[in-house]
C-alpha positions as CSV (number, residue, x, y, z in Angstrom):
1,X,1.9,2.2,-21.1
2,X,3.1,4.9,-23.5
3,X,6.2,6.8,-22.5
4,X,5.2,10.0,-20.6
5,X,1.7,8.8,-20.0
6,X,0.6,8.9,-16.4
7,X,-2.7,7.9,-15.0
8,X,-4.2,9.5,-11.9
9,X,-3.4,6.4,-9.8
10,X,0.3,6.7,-10.9
11,X,0.5,10.3,-9.7
12,X,3.0,10.4,-6.8
13,X,0.8,12.9,-5.0
14,X,-1.8,10.1,-4.7
15,X,0.7,7.5,-3.6
16,X,2.1,6.5,-0.3
17,X,4.3,3.8,1.1
18,X,4.0,1.9,4.4
19,X,6.6,-0.2,6.2
20,X,4.9,-3.6,7.0
21,X,5.7,-5.8,10.0
22,X,4.7,-9.4,10.4
23,X,4.6,-10.4,6.7
24,X,6.7,-13.5,6.1
25,X,5.3,-15.3,3.0
26,X,3.4,-15.0,-0.3
27,X,0.2,-15.6,1.6
28,X,0.8,-12.6,3.7
29,X,1.5,-10.5,0.6
30,X,-1.8,-11.6,-0.9
31,X,-3.7,-10.9,2.3
32,X,-2.2,-7.5,2.7
33,X,-2.8,-6.5,-0.9
34,X,-6.4,-7.7,-0.9
35,X,-7.0,-6.0,2.5
36,X,-5.7,-2.7,1.2
37,X,-7.6,-3.0,-2.1
38,X,-10.8,-3.4,-0.2
39,X,-10.4,0.1,1.4
40,X,-12.6,2.8,-0.2
41,X,-10.3,5.2,-2.1
42,X,-7.6,2.7,-2.8
43,X,-7.1,2.3,-6.6
44,X,-4.0,0.0,-6.5
45,X,-1.9,-1.6,-3.7
46,X,1.2,-3.7,-4.0
47,X,3.5,-5.2,-1.4
48,X,7.2,-5.9,-1.8
49,X,8.0,-8.7,0.6
50,X,11.8,-8.3,0.4
51,X,11.6,-4.6,1.2
52,X,8.7,-5.1,3.6
53,X,6.8,-2.2,2.0
54,X,3.4,-1.7,0.6
55,X,2.8,1.0,-2.0
56,X,-0.8,2.4,-2.1
57,X,-2.2,4.5,-4.9
58,X,-5.4,6.4,-4.2
59,X,-7.1,9.0,-2.1
60,X,-7.0,7.6,1.5
61,X,-5.5,8.6,4.8
62,X,-2.4,6.7,5.9
63,X,-3.8,6.3,9.4
64,X,-6.8,4.5,7.9
65,X,-4.6,2.2,6.0
66,X,-2.5,1.5,9.2
67,X,-5.6,0.8,11.3
68,X,-7.0,-1.7,8.8
69,X,-3.7,-3.5,8.5
70,X,-3.4,-3.7,12.3
71,X,-6.9,-5.2,12.4
72,X,-5.7,-7.8,9.9
73,X,-2.8,-8.7,12.2
74,X,0.1,-6.7,10.7
75,X,2.1,-3.8,11.9
76,X,2.4,-0.8,9.6
77,X,4.2,2.6,9.7
78,X,4.0,5.4,7.2
79,X,7.2,6.3,5.5
80,X,8.3,9.7,4.2
81,X,6.9,9.2,0.8
82,X,7.6,7.8,-2.7
83,X,10.7,8.9,-4.5
């Protein structure tokens, strides 16, 4: 990506971070990322197992993300944002 180039999905205003509970392995990371990517409005989702966080880019309400993750068997809490 060219320096200074920012896509809509990289815009911090369209990004949020969740704290994830219950993830303990690479399989959990894969399940969480695929679950989040399946939500309408999510353009990109990545999970950091060490930090226990998921970063989501897109136009979607954090409560919707949390409910879907809870249905998948994981706890999730919205954080203050992305710095």
